[in-house]
C-alpha positions in Angstrom: 0.3 0.4 -0.2 1.1 3.5 -1.0 2.1 5.8 1.2 -0.3 8.3 0.4 -3.1 6.1 0.8 -2.1 4.9 4.2 -2.5 9.0 5.0 -5.7 9.4 3.3 -7.3 6.6 5.4 -5.3 7.6 8.3 -7.0 10.8 7.9 -10.3 9.6 7.7 -10.1 7.4 10.9 -9.2 10.5 12.4 -11.5 12.5 11.6 -14.0 9.8 13.2 -12.2 9.5 16.0 -11.5 12.9 17.0 -15.5 13.9 16.7 -16.1 10.2 18.9 -13.4 12.5 21.6 -14.6 15.7 21.5 -18.6 14.1 22.0 -18.1 12.0 24.5 -14.7 12.6 26.4 -14.3 16.6 25.9 -16.2 17.7 29.4 -15.8 21.5 28.5 -18.8 23.9 29.8 -17.2 26.2 26.9 -18.4 23.8 24.1 -21.8 25.8 23.6 -22.2 25.4 19.5 -22.7 22.4 17.6 -19.1 20.9 16.4 -18.3 19.4 12.7 -15.1 18.0 11.9 -14.8 18.3 8.2 -11.2 17.8 7.5 -8.1 15.8 9.2 -4.7 16.1 7.8 -2.0 14.7 9.1 1.7 15.3 8.4 4.1 12.7 7.1 6.0 11.4 10.0 2.8 11.6 12.0 3.5 13.9 14.8 1.4 16.9 13.8 -2.3 17.4 12.6 -3.9 20.0 11.1 -8.6 19.4 12.1 -11.0 21.5 10.6 -13.9 22.0 12.1 -17.3 23.8 11.8 -19.2 25.8 14.4 -22.7 26.3 14.4 -24.4 28.3 17.3 -26.9 31.5 16.8 -24.6 33.5 19.1 -20.8 34.1 17.8 -19.7 34.5 21.1 -20.6 30.9 21.7 -18.8 29.7 18.7 -15.3 31.5 19.6 -15.8 30.0 23.1 -16.3 26.8 21.9 -12.9 27.2 19.8 -11.1 28.5 22.4 -12.2 25.1 24.7 -11.4 22.7 21.7 -7.6 24.6 21.5 -7.5 24.3 24.8 -8.3 20.6 25.3 -6.7 19.4 22.1 -3.5 17.9 24.1 -6.2 15.7 25.9 -7.9 15.1 22.9 -4.5 13.7 20.7 -4.3 11.6 23.8 -7.6 10.1 23.2 -7.3 9.3 20.0 -3.6 7.8 20.0 -4.4 5.5 22.8 -7.6 4.3 20.9 -5.6 4.2 17.7 -2.7 2.9 19.2 -0.3 5.2 17.7 3.3 5.5 18.6 3.1 9.2 19.2 0.1 11.6 20.0 0.4 14.2 17.1 -0.3 17.5 18.1 -3.8 19.0 16.8 -4.3 22.5 15.3 -7.6 23.3 15.6 -8.7 25.6 12.7 -11.9 26.9 11.9 -14.6 26.7 8.9 -17.5 29.0 8.4 -19.4 26.2 5.7 -22.3 25.5 8.0 -22.8 28.8 8.6 -22.5 29.6 4.7 -24.9 27.2 4.0 -27.7 28.0 6.6 -27.0 31.5 5.4 -27.6 31.2 1.8 -30.5 29.2 2.8 -32.0 31.2 4.6 -31.2 34.3 1.4 -33.1 31.7 -0.8 -36.0 31.7 1.3 -36.4 35.6 1.0 -36.1 35.7 -2.5 -38.1 33.3 -3.8 -40.6 34.8 -0.2 -41.2 30.8 0.0 -40.5 29.1 3.8 -39.7 25.8 2.2 -36.8 25.6 0.3 -36.9 21.9 -0.7 -33.8 21.0 -2.2 -34.2 17.4 -2.5 -36.8 18.5 -5.5 -34.7 18.9 -9.1 -35.8 22.3 -10.8 
């Protein structure tokens, strides 16, 4: 198996494990927003990892506090994930925020405003 495929598979597994760790292990009261792990990218030496998360809350302050909580808990999350996956090293995690969920909600609301319809349904073809 080539190293590229191995890293891609590891990234997918890490995304699942990080999501699970955030939901079940992190007990920080600052986690006030919905957290969705969008991407995880581990370095070739498996010592560093960039994790892209999307946060959704009606209050921007909650999103900021949630991101702070994730950054604070990154060492804990790293140790939980490395323990669960039996990794040789616990990678250093860097959380980055993506605005994907917020942008899609905002776009949906604009579509509703433009059409004057409260029930924009993406499942029906136009």
